[in-house]
N, C-alpha and C positions, 0 to 999 in steps of 0.2 A: 581721239588718240590720248588726250590728257585724262579722260575718264578711265580708260583702260590702265593707264599708268598708275593712277590713284588706287584703283582696285588691286593692282599688282602689289603696290606698297603695303596696303592694308593686309593682303593675304600673306605676304612675306613676314610682316610684323607679327601677325597672329601665329603663324607656324614657328617663328623664332621664340615667341613667348611660351608656346606649348612645349617646345623642346627644352627650353631653359627650366621650366617647371618640372618636367620629367627628369632632367638631369639632377635636380636637388631632392627629388622624392625618393623614399626608400623603395627597394625592389622586394624586400622581405616584409610580408604583412602578417600580423598576428591578430586574431579575433578570439575573444574569451568571454565566457559567461559562467556564473556560478549560481547555485541554488541550494538552500538548506532543505534537506528532505528528512522527514521523521521516519528513518529506517536505518538499520545497521549497515555498516559499510560492506559487510560480507554479502548481504542480499543485493545491494546495488551493484557491487562488483560482479556478481554472478550474472545479473541481467545484462551488463555491458560485455562481459568477457565471453558469453555464449551467444554467438551471432544469431542462432535460431530464436532467441528471445526477442530480438529487435522488432520482429513483426508485431509484437504485442503492444509496443509503446512508441516506436520510432515513427513519427508522423508521415514521412515520405514513403515508408513501406506499407503502413497500415491504411493509408488514405487512398491509395491508387489500386483499383481493381484490375487495371491493365498491366501490372508489373509482374514479370516472370522472374522467379528467384531460383537459382541453382546453388546448393551448398556443396562444399568440398567434403571429403571424408572426415575431416577434422572440423568440428563446429565450435570449439572453444579453445582459448589460449593461443599461444604463438602458432602462426601458420594457418589458423582457421580462416576461412574465407567464403564469401559468396559472391556470385556474379548475378547481376540483374540486367534486365532488358525490358524495354517498352515497345508497344506496337509501332510507335513512330520511329523506331530505329535507334533511339538513344540507349546506350548501355554503359555499364561500368562494373567496378568490383570494389569490395571492401575486404581488407585483409588485416588481421591482427599481427602486428610486428613484435610487440613486447607486452608482457602481462606480469605485473608484480602483485601477488595475491593481496586483495583488499586495499591496495594502494593506488594502482594506476593501470590503465590499458592504453596502449598506443596502436592506432590503426593507420593504415594507408588507404587513401581513397583514390581510385583510378577512374578517369573519364575516358571511356574507350580503352585503348591499350597503353595510354601514357599516364604516368604518375601525376596526380593533380595536387594533392595536399596530404599533410600528416595531421591527424587529430589525436589529442591526448586527453583522456578522461582521468581526473584525479578524485580520490575519495578520502576526505579528511574528517575523522570522527570529532564531534563536539558534544557538549552536554545536551544540546537540543536535538541531536540527530547526526546526520552526515552532510558535510558541505561537498557537493559534487560540482566539479569544475570541468567544463568542456573548452578546449583550446585548440585552435587550428592555426598552423603556420604554413605559409606557402609563398612562392615567388611569383612576381608579375614582371614580365620582360619589359625592358625599355622599348618604346616610350609609353606603353600602356600603364606603367606604374603611376602615371599621373592620376589615375583613377583609384589608386590604393587607399587614400583616406576615406573613401566612401564604402569600402568593403565591410567595415564594422556595421554600418547601417543596413547593408544588404544581407550579410550573413548572420549578424547578431540575433535578429528576430527568429531565425530558424533554429539557432542554438537554444533560445529561450523556450521555443515550442518543444524541442526534443527533451530538455530538462523537465519541463512541466509534464510531458507524457510519462517520463520515468517516475516522476513524483506521484502522479495519479495512479499509476500501476502498482507502485511498491509501498506507498505510505501506510503506516500502521492504522 
C-alpha cells in the first residue's frame, strides 16, 4: 500500500512538472536557416516560386520514388499548389499564398486536410550572391508545446538540406 502511494506521488509530481513546463513554453515556434548561394535572386526566386521546379532540388520530392504529385492549373505565384501522396496513405498539399518578385515566397504546408505550417522564403542580394532564408512558423498545442524547443533540431537539418539542394541546382 505504501509503495503504491509513493508511486502515485511520483506520478503526480511528474505530471505537475510536465504541465508547469508546458504552461511556460511558447506555443508559437519558428525555425529558420539561411545560406549564401552564388546565383541571382531572380533565378532562385523562380525556382521556389514555380512549384514544378521543386522536384529538381527539394529533397523530399526528388528522393522518394513512391510519391505521387498532382499540380493545380496554376504552377507558379499566388494560389499555385500541388498535392502529394505516398503509398502508405500519407498525403499533403503545398500552396503559395504570397509571392513578391525576387524578394519572398510564402507557402502554406498542409498535412492531410489541415493547415500545418507557413513557410517563407526570403531572397536578399549581396555582393557574393544571394542569401536565401527559409523560415517556418507554426503552433504547437498545449501541453505538447513542451517539445517546442527541440523543433529547431528536428526541422533545421531538413531546411539545410533543402537550401543545399537549391544551391547545388542553381549555383553558377
